[in-house]
Every structure is written in structure tokens, then in C-alpha cells.
Backbone as ProteinMPNN parsed JSONL, in Angstrom:
{"seq_chain_A": "HRFGSQLSAAEPELLSTSMVLSDDGLVSRTFTAAEVLRLVLAGSEDANAGRWFSTASTETRSKLAEAYALEPYPSDQQMDKLARALRAPSKACVRTFYQSMHLKAMELCGHG", "coords_chain_A": {"N_chain_A": [[-13.566, -20.052, -84.606], [-11.197, -20.25, -82.253], [-12.019, -22.303, -79.713], [-12.224, -25.15, -76.725], [-10.322, -27.753, -76.878], [-8.608, -25.441, -77.809], [-8.599, -23.686, -75.364], [-7.056, -24.044, -73.601], [-4.279, -23.115, -74.179], [-2.376, -20.283, -73.128], [-2.665, -17.583, -73.596], [-2.24, -14.778, -73.527], [-1.808, -12.151, -74.213], [-4.244, -12.156, -75.159], [-5.759, -11.231, -73.662], [-4.856, -9.168, -72.422], [-5.059, -6.92, -74.59], [-6.722, -4.383, -75.411], [-10.312, -3.049, -75.712], [-12.512, -1.091, -77.165], [-14.581, 1.087, -75.397], [-16.419, 2.441, -75.444], [-17.076, 5.936, -77.674], [-16.254, 8.928, -78.505], [-14.835, 10.809, -79.723], [-13.929, 11.911, -78.554], [-13.344, 11.707, -76.081], [-11.838, 8.356, -75.691], [-12.9, 5.049, -73.111], [-11.885, 2.587, -72.859], [-11.853, -1.015, -71.406], [-10.451, -4.083, -70.796], [-11.217, -7.55, -71.044], [-10.462, -9.086, -69.673], [-10.82, -7.515, -67.314], [-13.301, -6.472, -67.378], [-14.545, -8.548, -66.609], [-13.529, -8.833, -64.356], [-14.813, -6.943, -63.17], [-17.456, -7.444, -63.609], [-17.608, -9.779, -61.224], [-17.22, -7.882, -59.199], [-19.867, -7.636, -57.97], [-22.148, -7.332, -55.686], [-22.574, -10.732, -53.33], [-25.332, -11.289, -53.563], [-25.535, -11.068, -55.883], [-24.109, -11.979, -57.61], [-24.72, -14.919, -56.443], [-26.3, -16.606, -58.616], [-24.464, -17.362, -60.48], [-22.753, -18.88, -62.465], [-19.999, -19.212, -63.026], [-19.215, -17.255, -61.802], [-17.964, -18.624, -59.037], [-16.4, -20.057, -59.811], [-13.577, -21.276, -61.418], [-9.924, -19.879, -61.286], [-9.009, -20.394, -63.487], [-10.822, -21.024, -65.419], [-12.512, -18.771, -65.42], [-10.577, -17.3, -66.762], [-9.864, -18.451, -69.114], [-12.944, -17.872, -69.92], [-13.039, -15.359, -70.075], [-11.216, -14.917, -71.981], [-12.549, -16.461, -73.954], [-14.498, -14.298, -74.216], [-12.971, -12.365, -75.114], [-12.482, -12.978, -77.873], [-14.597, -14.03, -78.93], [-17.1, -12.146, -78.591], [-19.834, -12.739, -79.361], [-21.34, -15.33, -79.389], [-22.217, -17.824, -81.264], [-24.582, -20.385, -80.75], [-23.894, -22.448, -81.246], [-20.884, -22.582, -80.785], [-21.36, -21.451, -78.251], [-22.054, -23.817, -76.365], [-20.177, -25.615, -77.255], [-18.002, -24.202, -75.679], [-19.05, -24.543, -73.267], [-18.795, -27.282, -73.071], [-16.26, -27.656, -73.025], [-15.413, -26.135, -71.47], [-17.068, -27.181, -69.051], [-19.343, -26.792, -67.977], [-21.942, -26.143, -66.014], [-24.566, -25.824, -68.012], [-25.292, -24.925, -70.983], [-26.673, -22.477, -71.168], [-25.106, -21.44, -68.716], [-23.271, -20.369, -69.656], [-23.895, -18.87, -70.801], [-25.239, -17.049, -69.487], [-23.304, -15.535, -68.736], [-21.917, -14.27, -71.082], [-24.168, -12.386, -71.666], [-24.249, -11.607, -68.671], [-21.509, -10.261, -69.25], [-21.627, -8.308, -71.301], [-24.191, -6.803, -70.311], [-21.827, -5.127, -68.537], [-20.933, -4.313, -69.727], [-21.834, -2.211, -70.919], [-22.626, -0.696, -69.704], [-20.803, 0.637, -68.45], [-19.656, 2.182, -70.485], [-21.569, 3.983, -70.122], [-24.49, 3.204, -70.852], [-25.587, 2.048, -68.872]], "CA_chain_A": [[-12.783, -19.892, -83.322], [-10.444, -21.127, -80.799], [-12.433, -23.135, -78.207], [-12.218, -26.21, -77.013], [-8.458, -27.889, -76.502], [-7.04, -24.647, -77.277], [-8.937, -22.348, -74.54], [-5.81, -24.484, -72.883], [-3.415, -22.252, -74.43], [-2.813, -18.72, -72.357], [-2.696, -16.031, -74.543], [-1.831, -13.599, -71.903], [-1.816, -10.299, -74.771], [-5.512, -11.333, -75.873], [-6.549, -10.746, -72.492], [-4.345, -7.469, -71.933], [-5.344, -6.46, -74.888], [-7.948, -3.681, -74.694], [-11.031, -3.467, -76.719], [-13.417, 0.336, -77.37], [-16.578, 0.258, -75.3], [-16.729, 4.004, -75.881], [-15.614, 6.858, -77.87], [-17.403, 9.316, -78.477], [-14.258, 11.496, -80.481], [-12.994, 13.424, -77.709], [-12.923, 9.888, -75.474], [-11.777, 6.828, -75.686], [-12.458, 4.441, -72.334], [-11.854, 0.795, -73.45], [-11.482, -1.77, -70.569], [-9.524, -5.377, -71.333], [-12.367, -8.718, -71.472], [-10.582, -9.588, -67.702], [-11.526, -6.27, -66.891], [-15.065, -6.216, -66.992], [-14.884, -9.564, -65.772], [-13.115, -8.563, -62.963], [-15.968, -5.517, -62.515], [-18.832, -8.487, -62.992], [-17.577, -10.339, -59.906], [-17.23, -6.941, -57.697], [-21.017, -7.219, -57.594], [-23.586, -8.291, -54.253], [-22.211, -11.617, -53.153], [-26.225, -11.444, -54.481], [-25.868, -11.079, -57.688], [-23.845, -13.217, -57.91], [-24.9, -16.726, -56.366], [-27.332, -17.448, -59.073], [-24.141, -17.095, -61.501], [-21.341, -20.139, -62.458], [-18.961, -18.287, -63.652], [-18.463, -16.853, -60.153], [-17.767, -19.868, -58.252], [-15.261, -21.252, -61.029], [-12.21, -21.504, -61.08], [-9.195, -19.186, -61.739], [-8.763, -21.062, -64.394], [-12.446, -21.329, -66.031], [-12.922, -17.284, -65.928], [-9.513, -17.216, -67.688], [-10.689, -19.036, -70.408], [-14.363, -17.993, -70.174], [-12.236, -13.987, -70.492], [-10.057, -15.247, -73.304], [-13.471, -17.177, -75.252], [-15.044, -13.52, -74.451], [-12.179, -11.503, -76.308], [-12.088, -13.224, -79.177], [-15.833, -13.99, -79.515], [-18.258, -11.551, -77.435], [-21.067, -12.753, -78.987], [-20.707, -16.136, -79.952], [-23.494, -18.382, -81.913], [-25.363, -21.558, -79.911], [-22.984, -24.113, -80.903], [-20.317, -22.254, -79.791], [-21.892, -21.693, -76.399], [-22.794, -25.656, -76.516], [-18.741, -25.823, -77.226], [-17.577, -23.773, -74.254], [-20.102, -25.258, -72.021], [-18.375, -28.808, -72.879], [-14.757, -27.64, -73.419], [-15.269, -25.818, -69.588], [-17.375, -28.381, -68.192], [-20.148, -25.827, -67.292], [-23.122, -26.879, -65.395], [-24.615, -26.208, -69.168], [-24.506, -23.781, -72.02], [-27.534, -21.551, -70.349], [-24.276, -21.185, -67.489], [-22.189, -19.746, -70.602], [-24.886, -17.548, -71.94], [-25.099, -15.836, -68.518], [-21.725, -15.352, -68.091], [-22.301, -13.69, -71.975], [-25.144, -11.64, -70.641], [-23.315, -10.775, -67.403], [-20.392, -8.914, -69.953], [-22.451, -7.455, -72.265], [-24.39, -5.799, -69.694], [-21.325, -4.997, -67.565], [-20.029, -3.311, -71.166], [-23.164, -1.12, -71.661], [-22.744, 0.017, -68.438], [-19.127, 0.966, -68.32], [-19.886, 2.8, -71.943], [-22.299, 4.631, -69.977], [-25.293, 3.03, -71.076], [-26.05, 1.368, -67.875]], "C_chain_A": [[-11.995, -20.908, -83.07], [-11.685, -21.794, -79.72], [-12.506, -24.055, -77.744], [-10.406, -26.874, -76.497], [-7.59, -26.728, -76.829], [-7.259, -22.903, -76.222], [-7.491, -22.832, -73.039], [-4.683, -23.239, -72.677], [-3.25, -20.449, -73.999], [-1.882, -17.746, -73.019], [-2.861, -14.568, -73.332], [-1.99, -12.017, -72.645], [-2.668, -10.436, -75.003], [-5.982, -11.085, -74.535], [-6.059, -9.39, -71.985], [-4.833, -6.287, -73.154], [-7.166, -4.994, -75.256], [-8.674, -3.392, -75.897], [-12.132, -1.759, -76.472], [-15.058, -0.383, -77.052], [-17.203, 1.793, -75.484], [-15.734, 4.876, -76.429], [-16.74, 8.055, -78.65], [-16.614, 11.053, -79.389], [-13.549, 12.46, -79.937], [-12.357, 12.378, -76.831], [-13.024, 8.927, -75.722], [-12.301, 5.655, -73.986], [-12.529, 2.947, -73.204], [-11.209, 0.119, -72.128], [-10.673, -3.454, -71.286], [-11.362, -6.283, -71.018], [-11.916, -9.27, -69.675], [-10.587, -9.269, -67.122], [-12.85, -6.065, -66.591], [-15.261, -7.511, -66.859], [-14.659, -8.863, -64.65], [-14.435, -7.763, -62.12], [-17.467, -6.578, -62.184], [-18.745, -8.903, -62.377], [-17.354, -9.806, -58.99], [-18.155, -6.878, -57.456], [-21.016, -7.471, -56.001], [-22.606, -9.69, -54.14], [-23.904, -12.668, -53.257], [-26.563, -11.841, -55.342], [-25.089, -11.874, -58.031], [-23.802, -14.686, -57.935], [-25.497, -17.599, -57.434], [-25.999, -17.487, -60.759], [-22.388, -18.416, -61.334], [-20.727, -20.044, -62.476], [-18.298, -18.07, -62.163], [-17.605, -17.127, -59.366], [-16.485, -20.334, -58.931], [-14.214, -20.596, -60.591], [-10.805, -19.802, -61.574], [-9.008, -19.194, -63.277], [-9.686, -21.174, -65.272], [-12.325, -19.382, -66.186], [-11.814, -16.905, -66.488], [-10.082, -17.432, -68.754], [-12.031, -18.081, -70.97], [-14.042, -16.125, -70.942], [-12.232, -14.236, -72.07], [-11.203, -16.022, -74.379], [-14.19, -15.047, -75.538], [-13.996, -12.468, -76.386], [-12.322, -11.94, -77.523], [-13.664, -13.535, -80.015], [-17.14, -13.362, -78.392], [-19.564, -11.937, -77.887], [-21.185, -13.783, -80.017], [-22.375, -17.481, -80.487], [-23.572, -19.884, -80.431], [-24.527, -22.349, -80.022], [-21.415, -23.319, -80.237], [-20.291, -21.946, -78.882], [-21.821, -23.325, -76.162], [-21.089, -26.011, -76.68], [-17.871, -25.477, -75.975], [-18.0, -24.366, -73.734], [-19.091, -26.763, -72.085], [-16.688, -28.407, -72.792], [-14.332, -27.247, -72.125], [-15.939, -26.365, -69.001], [-18.614, -27.357, -67.223], [-21.051, -27.176, -67.32], [-24.321, -27.126, -66.644], [-24.411, -25.256, -70.324], [-25.367, -22.306, -71.594], [-25.989, -20.52, -69.483], [-23.686, -20.516, -68.806], [-23.282, -18.449, -71.394], [-25.444, -16.588, -70.814], [-24.267, -15.336, -68.225], [-21.512, -14.354, -69.05], [-23.3, -12.295, -71.435], [-24.331, -10.607, -69.769], [-22.526, -9.915, -68.208], [-20.723, -7.699, -70.784], [-23.517, -6.385, -70.986], [-23.854, -4.87, -68.623], [-20.768, -3.355, -68.15], [-21.103, -2.379, -70.598], [-23.152, -0.152, -70.334], [-21.271, 0.264, -67.645], [-18.936, 2.241, -69.676], [-20.978, 4.192, -71.647], [-23.946, 4.725, -70.671], [-26.786, 2.204, -69.957], [-27.25, 2.204, -66.988]], "O_chain_A": [[-12.013, -22.072, -83.472], [-11.9, -21.032, -78.777], [-13.342, -24.544, -78.504], [-9.578, -26.261, -75.823], [-6.405, -26.634, -76.508], [-6.697, -21.807, -76.206], [-7.163, -22.228, -72.017], [-4.318, -22.642, -71.664], [-3.925, -19.56, -74.519], [-0.721, -17.359, -72.89], [-3.577, -13.808, -72.68], [-2.208, -10.978, -72.022], [-3.141, -9.352, -75.347], [-7.041, -10.466, -74.63], [-6.723, -8.64, -71.27], [-4.977, -5.094, -72.889], [-8.384, -5.167, -75.211], [-8.109, -3.4, -76.99], [-12.367, -1.506, -75.29], [-15.894, -1.176, -77.483], [-18.393, 2.066, -75.638], [-14.522, 4.961, -76.229], [-17.815, 7.834, -79.207], [-17.272, 12.061, -79.645], [-12.875, 13.395, -80.37], [-11.147, 12.158, -76.793], [-14.093, 8.386, -76.007], [-11.12, 5.467, -73.695], [-13.316, 2.567, -74.072], [-10.142, 0.579, -71.722], [-10.509, -3.531, -72.503], [-12.415, -5.672, -70.836], [-12.668, -9.667, -68.785], [-10.448, -9.847, -66.045], [-13.33, -5.516, -65.599], [-16.453, -7.769, -67.024], [-15.563, -8.318, -64.017], [-14.864, -7.903, -60.975], [-18.217, -6.611, -61.209], [-19.898, -9.057, -61.975], [-17.202, -10.394, -57.919], [-18.262, -6.064, -56.539], [-20.046, -7.744, -55.294], [-21.747, -9.701, -55.023], [-24.022, -13.888, -53.154], [-27.443, -12.618, -55.712], [-25.439, -12.63, -58.938], [-23.292, -15.47, -58.735], [-25.417, -18.827, -57.449], [-26.453, -17.605, -61.897], [-21.486, -18.605, -60.518], [-20.128, -20.887, -61.808], [-17.294, -18.529, -61.62], [-16.695, -16.414, -58.943], [-15.649, -21.018, -58.34], [-13.987, -19.722, -59.755], [-11.214, -18.825, -62.2], [-8.892, -18.243, -64.05], [-9.154, -21.584, -66.304], [-12.005, -18.919, -67.281], [-12.009, -15.764, -66.907], [-10.794, -16.606, -69.325], [-12.143, -17.661, -72.122], [-14.591, -15.7, -71.958], [-12.966, -13.877, -72.991], [-10.845, -16.198, -75.543], [-14.317, -14.55, -76.657], [-14.155, -12.194, -77.575], [-12.268, -11.06, -78.383], [-13.902, -13.372, -81.212], [-17.863, -14.011, -77.638], [-20.515, -11.663, -77.155], [-21.17, -13.517, -81.219], [-23.359, -17.691, -79.777], [-22.785, -20.137, -79.519], [-24.229, -23.066, -79.067], [-21.014, -23.682, -79.131], [-19.212, -22.022, -78.293], [-21.008, -23.54, -75.263], [-20.814, -26.969, -75.958], [-17.175, -26.294, -75.373], [-17.203, -25.256, -73.436], [-18.717, -27.233, -71.011], [-15.993, -29.315, -72.335], [-13.314, -27.673, -71.578], [-15.571, -26.213, -67.837], [-18.648, -27.294, -65.994], [-21.108, -28.266, -67.889], [-24.996, -28.155, -66.616], [-23.272, -24.843, -70.543], [-24.821, -21.206, -71.678], [-25.834, -19.304, -69.597], [-24.002, -19.382, -68.448], [-23.221, -17.547, -72.229], [-26.008, -15.53, -71.092], [-24.352, -14.52, -67.307], [-20.986, -13.35, -68.571], [-22.83, -11.337, -70.822], [-23.938, -9.454, -69.945], [-22.727, -8.718, -68.001], [-20.253, -6.565, -70.88], [-23.355, -5.165, -71.009], [-24.536, -4.106, -67.941], [-20.46, -2.244, -67.719], [-20.805, -1.834, -69.536], [-23.669, 0.956, -70.189], [-20.919, 0.053, -66.484], [-18.04, 3.084, -69.63], [-21.221, 5.105, -72.436], [-24.539, 5.766, -70.952], [-27.987, 1.956, -70.067], [-27.779, 1.673, -66.012]]}, "name": "protein", "num_of_chains": 1, "seq": "HRFGSQLSAAEPELLSTSMVLSDDGLVSRTFTAAEVLRLVLAGSEDANAGRWFSTASTETRSKLAEAYALEPYPSDQQMDKLARALRAPSKACVRTFYQSMHLKAMELCGHG"}
């Protein structure tokens, strides 16, 4: 997995790659990691109040979306490494990012 120093290399093709969130055989709904993150952040100011990543720089949010696109279910060790690479306050802050992305993905595919 490419966390840490490799996060600084921009990979626009990765962020524009669509992920299938739902497919019932008739209709497939796809969203990029960047689109899912944008929708997570589109919530109310109150909803974003406790989310470290909501006030992080655009560069940091892009790196989070890249990390999510690479591995949407990282191990604790991968979250530790990502937290250090992004200088997040804690691994719990990174975990909150992933939980928020998972919840929004479920909502987008009709499970929320």
C-alpha cells in the first residue's frame, strides 16, 4: 500500500476512477472517492464540527481520498502510517474519515 512518502505524488487518474457502489443488474451507480468525500463534507457545519478532515487543507483531503481509493478498508497499521504521513492529530481522526466515507457510500447505494 502506498501511504507515506508516496502520498505526495498526485494521482489524478486514481481519484477520477469510479467505484461501483451499487449494481442491481439494471443500474450501476458509481462515484469516485473524491465525489464521496465531497458529499461527506456537504453536510451541515454541525455534522462536520468533530471531523478533523473537514477543516484540513485541500491537499490533505485529496491525499485522504487517494488513500481511500487505494484501500477503503485499511488495517490499523495502515491508518497509523496515514495519520503520521498527514500529521493527523491521531489515528482515531483517520478512522473517523474512513467511517464517514463508508457511511456515505452505503447511503449513496441505498443502504442508509
